[in-house]
C-alpha positions in Angstrom: 0.0 0.0 0.0 1.2 3.5 -0.8 0.3 6.8 0.8 -2.5 8.7 -0.8 -1.6 12.1 -2.3 -3.1 14.0 0.6 -1.1 12.3 3.2 2.0 12.4 1.0 1.7 16.1 0.6 1.3 16.9 4.3 4.1 14.5 5.3 6.6 16.1 2.8 5.5 19.5 4.0 6.3 18.5 7.6 9.6 17.0 6.7 10.6 20.1 4.8 9.7 22.1 7.9 12.0 19.9 10.0 14.9 20.3 7.6 14.6 24.1 7.0 13.1 25.5 10.2 14.5 23.2 12.8 17.7 22.1 11.1 17.3 18.5 11.9 19.8 16.0 10.4 18.9 13.8 7.4 19.1 10.7 9.8 16.6 12.3 12.2 14.3 13.4 9.3 14.4 9.9 7.9 13.4 8.4 11.3 10.4 10.8 11.3 9.5 9.8 7.7 9.7 6.1 8.7 7.5 6.5 11.8 4.9 8.8 10.2 4.6 6.7 7.0 3.7 3.7 9.1 1.2 5.9 11.0 -0.4 7.3 7.9 -0.6 3.8 6.2 -2.2 2.5 9.4 -4.8 5.3 9.1 -5.5 4.4 5.5 -6.0 0.7 6.5 -8.7 2.0 8.9 -10.5 3.9 6.1 -9.1 7.3 7.0 -8.2 9.3 3.8 -8.0 12.9 5.1 -6.2 14.8 7.8 -9.5 15.6 9.6 -10.2 11.9 10.1 -7.4 11.3 12.6 -8.5 10.6 16.1 -6.9 9.7 19.5 -8.5 6.2 19.2 -6.5 5.6 16.0 -3.3 6.5 17.6 -4.0 4.2 20.6 -4.8 1.4 18.2 -1.6 1.8 16.4 0.4 1.8 19.6 -1.3 -1.3 20.7 -0.3 -3.0 17.5 3.3 -1.8 17.9 3.3 -3.3 21.4 2.0 -6.6 20.1 4.9 -6.5 17.6 7.3 -6.3 20.6 8.6 -2.9 19.6 11.0 -1.8 22.4 10.1 1.1 24.7 12.7 3.4 23.1 11.2 2.9 19.6 7.7 3.2 21.0 8.5 6.5 22.6 10.1 7.7 19.4 7.0 6.8 17.4 4.7 8.8 19.8 7.1 11.7 19.6 7.0 11.7 15.8 3.2 11.5 15.8 2.9 14.3 18.3 5.3 16.6 16.5 3.4 16.0 13.2 0.1 16.9 14.8 1.5 19.9 16.5 2.8 21.1 13.2 -0.6 20.6 11.6 -2.2 22.5 14.4 0.2 25.5 14.2 -0.3 25.6 10.4 -4.1 25.7 11.1 -4.5 22.5 9.0 -6.4 20.9 11.9 -8.4 22.5 14.7 -7.7 19.9 17.4 -4.6 17.8 18.2 -5.7 14.2 18.7 -2.3 13.2 20.0 -2.4 15.8 22.9 -4.0 13.2 25.3 -1.6 10.4 24.3 1.1 10.0 27.0 4.6 8.8 26.5 5.1 5.4 28.1 7.4 5.5 31.1 10.7 3.9 30.3 11.9 1.4 32.9 15.3 2.2 34.3 17.6 -0.7 33.9 19.4 -1.7 37.1 23.2 -1.1 36.6 25.8 -3.9 36.9 27.3 -3.7 40.4 30.2 -5.6 41.9 30.1 -7.2 45.3 32.7 -5.8 47.7 34.8 -8.9 47.5 34.8 -8.6 43.7 36.0 -5.0 43.9 38.8 -6.1 46.2 39.8 -8.8 43.8 39.8 -6.3 40.9 41.8 -3.7 42.8 44.4 -6.3 43.8 45.2 -7.4 40.3 47.6 -4.7 39.1 51.3 -5.6 39.6 52.7 -2.8 41.8 56.2 -3.6 40.9 55.5 -2.1 37.4 54.8 1.5 36.6 51.7 0.6 34.6 50.5 -1.5 37.6 50.9 1.4 39.9 49.0 3.7 37.5 46.2 1.2 37.1 45.9 0.6 40.9 45.8 4.4 41.5 43.1 4.8 38.7 40.9 2.0 40.0 41.2 3.1 43.6 40.4 6.7 42.6 37.3 5.7 40.6 35.9 3.4 43.3 36.7 5.9 46.1 35.0 8.8 44.4 32.4 7.5 41.9 33.9 9.6 39.2 32.8 9.1 35.6 35.6 7.7 33.5 35.7 11.0 31.5 36.2 12.9 34.7 38.9 10.5 36.1 41.1 10.6 33.0 41.1 14.4 32.9 41.7 14.9 36.6 44.7 17.2 37.3 47.2 17.2 40.2 45.8 20.7 41.1 42.4 19.1 41.5 43.4 17.0 44.5 43.3 18.8 47.7 45.5 16.5 49.8 45.2 18.2 53.2 41.4 18.4 53.0 41.1 15.0 51.4 38.9 16.3 48.6 38.9 16.1 44.8 37.6 18.9 42.6 35.7 17.5 39.6 34.4 19.2 36.4 31.5 17.1 35.3 28.9 17.3 32.6 28.5 20.8 31.3 31.7 21.8 33.1 29.7 21.8 36.3 32.1 21.8 39.3 31.6 19.6 42.3 33.8 18.7 45.3 34.0 15.0 46.3 35.7 13.6 49.4 38.4 11.0 48.7 39.6 8.5 51.3 43.0 7.6 52.6 43.3 4.4 50.6 42.9 6.1 47.2 45.2 9.0 48.3 47.9 6.5 49.3 48.0 4.8 45.9 47.7 8.2 44.0 50.7 9.4 46.0 52.7 6.3 45.2 51.8 6.6 41.5 52.7 10.3 41.3 56.0 9.8 43.0 57.2 6.5 41.5 55.4 6.0 38.2 53.9 9.1 36.6 57.4 10.6 35.9 58.0 7.6 33.6 54.9 8.3 31.6 55.1 12.1 31.5 56.3 13.8 28.3 57.0 17.5 27.8 54.3 19.3 25.9 51.9 16.4 26.1 51.1 15.6 29.7 50.6 19.0 31.3 49.1 18.6 34.8 46.9 15.5 34.0 47.4 12.7 36.5 46.5 9.5 34.7 48.8 9.1 31.6 49.2 6.5 28.9 52.5 5.4 27.4 52.5 8.3 24.9 52.4 10.8 27.8 48.8 11.8 26.9 45.8 11.2 29.1 44.3 7.7 29.0 41.3 7.4 26.7 38.0 6.0 27.9 38.5 3.0 25.6 41.9 2.4 27.3 40.3 2.4 30.7 37.6 0.1 29.5 40.3 -2.4 28.3 42.2 -2.1 31.6 39.1 -2.9 33.7 38.1 -5.8 31.4 41.6 -7.2 31.6 41.7 -7.2 35.4 38.1 -8.5 35.7 39.0 -11.5 33.5 42.1 -12.1 35.5 40.2 -12.3 38.8 37.4 -14.3 37.4 34.6 -11.7 37.3 32.2 -12.8 34.5 29.8 -9.8 34.8 29.5 -7.5 31.8 31.4 -4.6 33.5 32.7 -1.3 32.2 34.3 1.7 33.8 30.9 2.9 34.8 30.6 -0.2 37.0 33.1 1.3 39.4 30.7 4.3 39.7 27.7 2.1 40.2 29.5 0.0 42.8 30.7 3.2 44.7 27.1 4.5 45.0 25.5 1.1 45.9 28.1 0.2 48.5 27.8 3.6 50.2 24.0 3.4 50.3 24.0 -0.2 51.5 26.4 0.9 54.3 23.9 3.6 55.4 25.0 6.7 53.6 22.5 9.4 52.9 20.9 9.3 49.4 21.3 13.1 49.1 25.0 12.8 50.0 25.6 10.2 47.3 23.6 12.3 44.8 25.9 15.3 45.5 29.1 13.2 45.1 27.9 11.6 41.9 26.9 15.0 40.5 23.3 14.0 39.7 21.1 17.1 39.3 18.0 15.0 39.9 17.8 12.7 42.9 15.6 10.3 41.0 18.7 9.4 39.0 20.4 8.4 42.2 17.4 6.4 43.4 18.1 3.8 40.8 20.6 2.4 43.2 18.4 2.1 46.3 15.5 3.6 48.2 17.5 4.1 51.4 17.6 7.7 52.8 19.1 8.8 56.0 21.4 11.9 56.7 24.8 13.6 56.4 27.9 14.3 53.9 31.6 14.7 54.4 32.0 11.9 57.0 30.1 9.6 54.6 33.3 8.4 52.7 35.3 7.7 55.9 32.4 6.1 57.7 30.7 4.0 55.1 33.1 3.3 52.2 34.4 -0.3 52.4 38.0 0.7 51.4 38.2 3.1 54.4 37.8 0.3 56.9 41.0 -1.0 58.5 43.1 -3.4 56.6 43.4 -1.9 53.2 46.6 0.2 53.5 50.0 -1.5 53.7 50.9 -2.3 57.3 53.4 0.6 57.6 50.8 3.1 56.6 48.3 2.4 59.3 
């Protein structure tokens, strides 16, 4: 079945509007074309041949069919967005008097639970790097830092020496949108960062390439996110972790272990840099009180027994 000339005309008019007025990419416009062509063909199959015959009931029936076809939630939401944008355009252009899609709600997307390591799995992972090697010291410092602070991998690889406030045991982080936040960092991570900076980083640093960045690769430049992903995958395999982990797993584990230990949800939200607490609630529904003592009190790596004997 092909679109009738009326539907074809209004669809092309809408797509031209998207390209010229809103500057959408060809890929996005093509997605709109795909979704709306299916919608308009569905209408034709229900005997609708003109714009004024569209109703909310038709939209619901289409969505029910898409659900029956096992369309995933992301695609379903995109289809609804396409249909709503199309009707809004027709309304603004005074082609229709009422928007039948206005009462159609976007389905709520379920939040997937993140992969989280058990505390013993984190310890196994952190114990893997060979501390007799410069690369091992670097990797241990990186992993300890990520687990101690919950930094995103992009934040960890760009952290500078001037961002660590040793006396205050704090780290200054520039997150999404260059938004600054201050995160407590515990003694264990600081110990391995200090060892790396003294004994290993000078072997990686190269004039004109390294600047003040802490975590460096063999070329003297900051490690890439892909490199960190490979490092974590390598050590996970070595200690027998068969979960599908990534650098973000360290961040998820940081948050979950603090909350399981009794840390305040709002404190963890602030340390993760989440603007909306609902993003943090994916980890747990626990909520109590307090902030700067959270790391020292609740973080598993800050309990006795993690620093080398002479450092206690």
